[in-house]
N, C-alpha and C positions, 0 to 999 in steps of 0.2 A: 635602899636607894633614897638620900636626900636632896634636898636643894643645894647642900654645900658640894656634895660629890659631883652634881652636874648643872650648871647654870642654865645651858639649855640644851633641847634635843632636837635635831633639824632648825627649822627657823623660829622655834615655839620655846618661849623663857619661861621656864617654871616657877610657878607662884607657890601652890602649897597641893598637898597630894589630899582628895576629896572622896578616895575610898580605896582599901585595900583588899584583894582577893586573893586567892592562893596562888594564882600565877601571875596576876599582874596588878597593877596600879591605875587608877585614873586622877589625873592631875589636872589641876586648873592652869593654864598658860596663856600667855598674852604674845600674839604675833606682831612684832614691831612692825614690821613691812607693810601689813594690812591696818596696824592701828585698831586691832580687836581681840576678845579673849575666844578661846578654843577650848574644848575639852581633849585631853591626850590620852588614850589608852595605851598604856606601855607595856611590854612584856618583862617581867623581873629578871635580873642580871643571871641568876641559876637556873631560868627557863630561857635563855636567849638561843640556846641549841636545839628545844625541844620541838621537834616538827610537829607533833599535836597542836601544843600552842599556836606556833605561827601558823596551823592550817586555821585555826579558829580564826584569827586575827583576818586572813586572807579571804575567809568567806564572809565575815562582817563587813568588808569592805565590799567584796560584789555585789553583798545584797545590799549593802548600803546605797551605792550607787545605781542598782537598777530600781531600788526602790523611793523615789523621792516623792514624798508626802509630806502636808503640813503637820500630819498627827506622827510622824517618824522624825526621829533624830536623824539630822542631815549629816553624812560622813563624806569628810572632804577629801582625805587622801590617806594613803598609807606609804610607810618610809621605814629606812633603818639608818640609825645614827651611832657611832660609835660602838657597832655589834648590836645594838639594842631595836626591836622592832617597835613600830609605833603605829597607832591607829589617830588621826584628827578629825575632830566633829564640832559641830556646832557646840557653843557653850549654853546650856539650857539652865539656868540657875533656879532649879525648884526642886525640893525634896520629892523622893519617891512615895508611891503607894503606901509602901509598907512603915515608912516614917509616919506617914500621916495618920495611920490606924493605930501606931503605937502611941503617937500624941493624943489619941482621940480625935474623931471627925466631925465635933459638934461645930465646929468654925466653918466647914464645909458641908454640912449635911444638906442645905440649900441647892449645894451645888452638884450633887450625886447623880441625879439625872443627865445632865449636861457631861461631866466625867465619865460615865457610863458609855455614854453615845461615842462620845470622841476618842475612849480607848477601844471600844467595838470599830468603830470607823478605821482607825489605827491599823490593827489587827485585819481587819478585812482587806485594807488595801494591798498588804502584804501578802495575803491569799490569793488575791486575784491577780498579782504577778506572777505567782508560780511557786511561793515559798511558803513552808509551815513554819513558824516560830520554834515550837518545839521546847520553849521554856518559859510560857506565859506564868506570869506570877506578879505579886503587888511591886516586890523589887524593881521590876521592869517598865514601871510607867512614872514617868516624871510628872507632877501636877503642880501647877502655877496656883497663887490665892485667888485667882481668878477662875479656876476651874480649867484653865487650858491644858491639854494633856498632850505626851510624847512618850512614844513606845520607844523602847532601847535595847541593846544589845540582841544583835542576830546571830552569834557564834554558835550556837546549836542548830541554826535554821538548816532544814533540808528540802529536798523537790519531794512533793508527795509521790506516793507510788501505787498506780492502778491497772487495773487488768491483769494480764497475764506477768505483768512484770513485779507485782506484790506478792506472787505466789512463787518466783523464780529468784528473788532475791534473797541474800543469805540473810540471818538475825541480826537485827540491827542492835549494836552496842547500848548498853542502859545507860541514857543520858536525859538529864531532866532534874528537877527538883521534886522531891518525894511529895509533898503536900500539895502538888499540882499536877501529879501525871496522870495521863490516861491509863486505862487498863490496856489498851494495845502498845502503848509505850513501853510499860513495865515488862509484859509480855515479849518485846523485842520485835512486834509485828510492825507491817506497815503503817506509815501515817498518812494523814490527808487533813483537809479543813476543820473535820470533826474533832481532831484531836486537840486543836487550839480553841476550839468552842468548850471541851472539858475544860482546858486548863483556864479561859476564861470564866467558865461558871464557878470555880472552885475560888478565883480571885475575886469575884463580884460578891461572891457568900462574905469572903473575908470583909471586904470592903464595907459591907453593909453591917454586920454585926460583931467586928473586931476580932473575930477565929477561924482558922480555917475551916472547913467543913469536917475534917477527918483530923484525928491526932494520935498518939502511938508512942510508947514507951522504949520504941526501936523502929528503926528504918523499915525492917521485915513487918513489924505488926501493922504501920501505917500503911504502907504499900499493899497489904493484904485486906485492909478496909477499903482501899481506892478498887481493889478486883473484886470485893464481896458483899460490902455492908450497904447498905441503901441509903442514898444521900440525905440530909436532912433537910426539913422545912423551913424556910427562912421565916413565914410567918408565924411559927409556934415559937421564934425566938424574940422577934420585933412584931406585936401587933398592929404597928402602923405601917406595915408592909402590906400591899394588895397581895391578893391571892394569886391574880393574874401574873403580877412578875414574879411571884415566888414560884411558881409553876414552870416557866420561861428559866428560870436558874437551876431547877431541879431537874427540867428535862436536859439541860444542857450538861449535866452531870451523870446522863444516863451510862451503864456500864456499855450497853452497846450502842456503837457509834450510829447506826441505823435508826435509833430511839433518839438523837438530839437533832437539834437544828442540822440541815445538810451542810450549813456553810455558815461564816460570820456575817455574809452578808443577810442571810435568811433570819439570823439571829437579830440584825440591825432592823429588819423589816418588821419581825414581831415586836421588837422593843417598842419601838415608835409607837405602836398601837395600843401599850399596856402602860397606865401610870404606875409610877413604882411606889408611892405615897398615898394612903387613905386621905393624911392630911399632910398639907407639903410643908416641911419645917420652914421656919423662918429665920432670915440672917440674923447673926449675931447683931446687937444693938452698938454703934461706934460709940465710945466714949468720946464725951464732947472736950475740946481743947480749953 
């Protein structure tokens, strides 16, 4: 799909593609009637009749409608035009955390405590209203230059399974991103808030030092490390990270859910009491004009 194929989808004028995934694209668009930009997630033509992909879009719409919060991307509407399903959301012109990591986070090092707190608050709110994100990773946090954060992509979100329901439910399909998946996700077990705590721990580990906590030459090797290898220690990689914060992230990546903070809300409460750095990084010096 290109802008020469489709000038509009619904009331949204297509400007340019900002991301292409396996089954969908994200477009920057302009709504002439409202006079503002929107992001548009569009299912690719070859997947236009794929029930699973349409289901992901419907779930993302349902979660987005329920999860209004300043730390979550605002989902506006879902529709179909010319046989193509789309999801309209606010345009938040900021790179994702993965991009920030790849570029080196020196420019935002002084903002990392703020970024971690805001990212945790967004995820905590999503959990609070009864949804588990299930795909927590650096790609799904947008970060502005001033450290403002938005959580995105609710396509894999699930309801937590508790009590007898988690024993009666069939084994869940393996879904998520291998570098950030909790052991219970890998095994197809029930998920709850602590599943997102694990993914968040992996995400923040990578934000702090530039690499995920576990790597492997194959998906099987990587997943096996999530199941069995002890989580690395942040402060051994960066001596400026406090032992208190390092231990919080290490506990967040515990193999057993019971050994992690019980929820993202609990993570936030603990995080507020723990300094991230021994010496706070200074903002980069502004170049004089």
